[in-house]
Every structure is written in C-alpha cells, then in structure tokens.
C-alpha positions in Angstrom: 13.7 13.9 -17.8 16.8 11.4 -19.1 14.5 8.7 -18.4 12.0 10.4 -21.3 15.0 10.9 -23.5 16.1 7.4 -23.0 12.8 5.5 -23.7 11.2 6.4 -26.8 8.5 3.7 -26.4 6.7 3.1 -22.9 3.9 0.4 -21.7 0.5 2.8 -21.0 0.0 2.4 -17.7 -3.2 0.2 -17.4 -5.9 -0.5 -14.5 -6.5 -4.3 -13.7 -3.8 -5.3 -17.0 0.0 -3.9 -16.7 1.1 -5.5 -12.9 4.0 -6.3 -12.3 3.6 -9.9 -14.7 2.9 -8.0 -17.6 5.8 -6.1 -17.1 8.2 -8.6 -16.8 6.9 -9.9 -20.0 7.1 -7.1 -21.6 11.2 -6.7 -20.7 11.4 -10.1 -21.3 10.0 -10.2 -24.9 11.2 -6.7 -25.9 14.1 -5.3 -23.9 15.4 -2.4 -21.6 13.9 0.0 -24.7 11.0 0.2 -23.3 9.9 2.8 -20.2 7.2 1.7 -17.4 4.4 2.9 -15.8 2.8 0.6 -13.1 -1.0 1.0 -12.4 -2.5 3.7 -10.7 -2.4 3.8 -7.8 -4.8 5.6 -4.8 -2.8 8.2 -2.9 -5.7 8.2 0.0 -5.2 4.1 -0.4 -1.2 4.2 -0.1 -1.0 7.3 2.7 -3.5 5.0 4.8 -1.3 1.7 4.1 -3.7 0.1 2.3 -2.4 -3.9 1.9 -3.2 -3.8 -2.1 -2.3 -0.6 -3.2 1.0 -0.3 -1.2 1.7 -3.6 -2.8 0.5 -1.9 -6.5 3.3 1.0 -6.0 6.1 -1.5 -4.1 8.3 -2.2 -7.3 11.9 -2.5 -5.3 12.0 -6.4 -6.6 11.7 -5.6 -10.5 15.1 -5.4 -12.0 14.0 -2.0 -14.7 13.2 1.3 -13.6 9.0 1.7 -13.2 7.6 4.7 -13.2 4.5 4.3 -10.2 1.7 6.6 -11.6 -0.5 8.1 -8.6 -4.1 9.2 -8.9 -6.2 11.3 -6.5 -7.1 14.7 -5.9 -6.0 16.0 -2.4 -2.5 18.0 -2.6 -1.5 16.8 0.6 -1.8 13.4 0.3 -0.1 13.0 -3.3 2.9 15.1 -1.3 2.1 12.1 1.4 2.5 9.6 -1.3 4.8 11.0 -3.2 7.8 10.4 -0.1 6.5 6.2 0.2 7.2 5.3 -3.3 10.6 7.3 -3.0 11.0 4.4 -0.7 9.3 1.4 -2.3 11.4 1.7 -5.5 9.7 4.0 -8.1 12.5 5.8 -10.2 9.7 8.6 -11.4 6.0 9.9 -10.4 3.8 10.2 -13.0 0.1 11.8 -12.2 -3.3 10.4 -13.6 -5.3 13.4 -15.0 -6.5 11.5 -17.9 -8.3 8.4 -16.4 -12.1 8.6 -17.8 -13.5 6.1 -15.6 -16.9 7.8 -14.1 -16.0 6.7 -10.4 -12.6 8.4 -10.9 -14.0 10.9 -11.8 -17.1 11.4 -8.9 -14.2 11.0 -6.9 -12.3 14.0 -8.1 -9.8 12.8 -9.9 -8.4 12.2 -13.4 -9.6 14.0 -16.3 -12.1 16.2 -13.9 -8.5 17.8 -12.4 -8.8 19.1 -16.3 -11.3 21.4 -15.6 -9.5 22.9 -12.5 -6.3 23.8 -13.4 -5.4 25.2 -10.0 -6.5 22.6 -7.9 -4.0 20.3 -10.6 -1.2 22.7 -10.3 -1.3 22.5 -6.5 -0.8 18.8 -6.5 1.9 18.4 -9.5 3.7 21.5 -6.9 2.9 19.0 -3.8 4.4 15.9 -5.5 7.8 18.0 -7.2 7.8 19.6 -3.3 8.1 16.0 -2.3 10.6 14.2 -4.4 13.8 14.7 -6.1 12.6 11.9 -8.6 11.3 13.7 -12.0 7.4 14.4 -11.5 5.5 14.3 -14.9 1.3 14.5 -15.8 -0.6 12.2 -18.4 -3.6 13.6 -19.5 -6.0 14.0 -22.8 -7.1 17.0 -25.0 -9.7 17.8 -22.8 -12.5 17.2 -20.2 -15.0 16.9 -24.2 -14.9 18.8 -27.3 -16.6 22.4 -25.7 -13.3 22.2 -23.0 -10.2 21.6 -24.9 -7.3 22.7 -23.4 -4.4 20.5 -23.5 -1.9 23.4 -25.0 -2.6 25.6 -21.8 -3.1 22.3 -19.4 0.8 21.3 -20.5 2.0 24.8 -19.9 0.8 24.5 -16.2 1.7 21.3 -15.8 5.1 22.6 -16.8 5.2 25.8 -15.0 4.7 23.4 -11.8 7.5 22.1 -12.0 6.6 18.9 -14.6 10.0 17.3 -15.5 7.9 15.5 -18.5 3.7 15.0 -20.1 2.0 12.8 -21.5 -0.6 13.7 -24.2 -3.7 10.8 -25.2 -5.3 12.8 -28.1 -9.0 12.3 -27.2 -11.3 13.7 -24.6 -12.5 12.6 -20.8 -15.7 11.6 -23.1 -14.4 10.1 -26.2 -12.9 7.7 -23.5 -11.5 4.9 -26.1 -14.1 5.3 -28.6 -13.0 7.4 -32.0 -9.7 8.7 -33.4 -7.0 10.4 -31.3 -6.0 13.7 -32.4 -2.9 13.9 -33.4 -2.9 17.7 -34.1 -3.2 18.8 -30.4 -0.3 16.1 -29.8 1.7 18.4 -31.9 -0.1 21.5 -30.4 1.3 20.5 -27.0 4.7 19.5 -27.9 5.1 22.8 -29.7 3.9 25.1 -26.1 6.4 23.5 -23.9 9.8 23.5 -23.3 9.7 19.8 -21.3 9.7 16.5 -23.4 6.3 15.2 -24.6 5.3 11.8 -24.5 2.0 11.4 -27.7 -0.5 9.0 -26.5 -3.3 7.6 -28.7 -3.7 5.2 -32.0 -0.2 4.2 -31.7 -0.6 0.1 -32.7 2.3 -1.1 -35.5 5.6 0.1 -36.0 4.4 2.6 -38.6 1.7 4.2 -36.3 5.0 5.0 -34.2 7.2 6.3 -36.3 4.0 8.5 -38.2 3.9 9.7 -34.6 7.1 11.1 -34.5 7.4 12.8 -37.6 3.7 14.2 -38.1 3.9 15.6 -33.8 7.7 16.0 -33.0 6.9 14.2 -29.8 10.1 12.9 -27.4 8.7 9.3 -27.0 5.2 7.7 -27.7 3.0 5.8 -25.5 2.0 2.0 -26.1 -1.5 0.5 -24.4 -4.3 -1.4 -26.2 -1.3 -2.7 -29.1 0.3 -4.7 -26.5 -2.4 -6.7 -25.2 -1.1 -10.2 -26.0 1.3 -9.2 -28.3 4.2 -7.9 -26.5 6.6 -8.3 -29.4 4.7 -4.9 -30.6 7.0 -3.1 -28.7 10.0 -4.1 -29.8 9.0 -4.1 -33.4 8.5 -0.9 -32.7 11.8 -0.6 -31.2 13.9 -1.8 -34.1 11.7 0.0 -36.6 12.7 3.3 -35.4 16.0 1.9 -35.5 15.5 0.7 -38.9 16.1 -2.9 -37.9 14.2 -5.5 -39.4 11.9 -7.5 -36.2 11.0 -11.9 -36.9 7.7 -12.6 -37.0 6.5 -14.1 -33.8 5.4 -18.5 -34.2 3.0 -20.0 -32.5 4.8 -21.4 -30.5 6.7 -18.2 -29.6 3.5 -16.8 -28.3 2.6 -20.6 -26.5 5.5 -20.2 -24.7 5.1 -16.6 -23.3 1.7 -17.4 -22.7 2.0 -20.3 -20.0 4.9 -17.9 -18.5 3.0 -15.2 -17.7 -0.2 -17.1 -16.7 2.6 -18.8 -14.2 4.3 -15.1 -13.0 0.3 -14.5 -11.9 0.5 -17.3 -10.0 3.3 -16.4 -8.3 2.1 -13.2 -7.7 -1.4 -13.4 -6.9 -1.8 -17.0 -6.3 -3.1 -19.7 -8.2 -7.3 -18.6 -7.6 -6.8 -15.0 -8.5 -4.2 -16.5 -11.1 -7.2 -18.6 -12.8 -9.1 -15.6 -13.3 -7.0 -12.8 -14.4 -5.1 -15.4 -16.8 -8.8 -15.5 -18.6 -8.4 -12.4 -20.5 -5.1 -12.9 -21.5 -5.4 -16.4 -23.3 -8.6 -14.3 -25.6 -5.5 -12.0 -26.3 -2.5 -13.9 -27.0 -5.4 -16.5 -29.0 -7.4 -13.4 -30.8 -6.0 -14.4 -34.6 -5.3 -18.4 -33.9 -7.0 -20.9 -35.5 -10.6 -21.9 -33.5 -9.8 -19.5 -30.7 -13.4 -18.4 -29.9 -13.9 -22.3 -29.0 -10.8 -22.5 -26.9 -12.0 -19.3 -25.0 -15.5 -20.1 -24.7 -14.1 -23.4 -22.9 -11.4 -21.7 -21.0 -13.5 -19.6 -19.4 -15.7 -22.7 -17.9 -11.9 -23.8 -15.8 -11.8 -23.5 -12.4 -9.3 -25.7 -11.8 -4.9 -23.8 -11.8 -3.5 -26.8 -13.2 -5.9 -28.3 -15.4 -6.1 -24.7 -17.0 -2.2 -24.6 -17.5 -3.1 -28.7 -18.8 -5.7 -27.0 -21.9 -3.8 -24.2 -22.8 -1.2 -26.7 -23.7 -3.5 -29.1 -25.6 -4.7 -26.5 -27.8 -1.3 -24.8 -29.2 0.3 -28.2 -29.9 -3.0 -28.7 -32.4 -1.7 -25.2 -33.4 2.0 -25.8 -33.9 1.3 -29.2 -35.4 -0.6 -26.9 -38.3 1.3 -24.3 -38.7 4.4 -27.0 -39.3 2.2 -28.5 -41.9 
C-alpha cells in the first residue's frame, strides 16, 4: 500500500515490452517517481522453474523496486509462485485478472477470472497467505458490456486481502479499442478503502491530472503512451508537481534509442536484441522526418552492428536538420 502512496505514476505491465531493458530506460529517463510492474509471469511456468519465465521474474539486479505480476488460474500454483518471487527480489506481487488475449483467456486466466469472483478470491487469498509482500490485483471494467462488475470485483479484492487494485476502464471485449470509461474507475475508487490505480487513456500530463481530478484515484498507470516516449512519464510527474518540463531533442531520442538497443543486447544477446529492436525503432522514430523509409530499411537488417550504424546514420541527418 505504501508503494502506491509513494508512486503516483506507474509504468503498465505489457507482455514482451516492459522487460528489464525497458524498465531501466524509463528509470534513467523518468527517475524514482515511477512505479514498475514486470511483464506477466505464468505461475505454472515459474513453479516448474522454466528458465525463460524464471528470468522474467528475477528482478534482484534492478536498482529500483519492481512489483512482479503473476498470471494463471490455479490458487495452489499462485501460492508457490508467490514464495518464489519473494526470493527473486519482488517488492510486491500483482495478480493479472485483466489480460484480454485469447490464449490467456482459454487457459482460464486473465480477464476471464472476472466472471468467477469465487475463484478469483481464492487466488488472491492464496497469494496473500504465501507472502508478507503487498499483493495487488489488476482487472478491467468487466468481461463485456453485459457483465460490468468492476465495483463488486473491487470489493471482493479488498475483502480477499489485496493491498491495492488497478482498474483498466475497458471491458475484455473492447481490448484496447474505444474509449476507457473513467466513470467506472471513479465508482471503484468510491467503493473501497484500499488505494486504487487508474488505467486507460492516460497519454499526456494533462490526461494524468484530469484522471486524478475526475476519479480521485491514488495513482495512474501509463502503457502505450510510453512506447518510444519514456519522457512522458517524467513530464507527468513534473506536471503534477507544477514544475516545467523541457522538450526532448532529436539528439536525446537518438541517444536513448541507442542505449535501449544496447541494453537489449546485454540482456538477450545480439540476435534476439536485433529482432526486438525493430519495434522500438518504430516507436522512437514515429514522429521524425522520413521515418517510414528508415523503418522499412531497418526491418531488413540482419546484422546487429550494421543496425547500430544505420541508426547513427539516420539520426545524424535528423540532428543536422534540427540544428539548422
């Protein structure tokens, strides 16, 4: 609970995106005001010591607190996984009950748990029993428009021992389309005593302030707006403190992208890093001149060192143009 009161802004957990390199970049660019939640960790995989999953959950080397997010459908496996992530450096545990992906839903996990509050409660209680760490739950407005149960679900989470909750103002069937319903987030906040984090359509500092004002939440969570723009989180933090923020130069974008790609290499190795870097190149360059042509060229690169040279070549042209 104290973590929510300390951090007013959280980087949202996004599978395949908010890994250790991404968290490191955000921390370096946005500072200690930002709260971090890991990519989701499958409780069955970590309980069986799957190497890839184990590594995702291992946050011991990160110099900032990281909440580890668990995903699954078996209370016993949640209990086992909770004990493991304590030893792997987690400062808290978040339970994913909001993922709308079909593969997760078909496994009885993610947002489908919103249709079975009894089972969801058993999972939360088992996790709380297993650890002294704060346990949070991330969920949605409801499964679909005919089953909007965020308020009752929030009360269940509180009664089951959750320290705080995060609410995404869309249903499972909406996925990430349409507009997030901040009224339901406000209704959830008014229905429980534990802290509430609001999620959905927070893309600018003004959005963050508006969500605080409109819903009364204790913190906001930012996802897609941070892709290729880790500075937006710092801008939000400064805006909430009524402090000015500086515009980001093309040189700064270049330096940050280059560092991000290097962190990917350090963490995954050159081959995997090259593949992952393609989406980051797209995000960091999306508002720059001639970005489409550069992206198309970058997608065809098969050598990591050559990729770095192409990034340098593209940005040197951009930087020269900015100076002129």
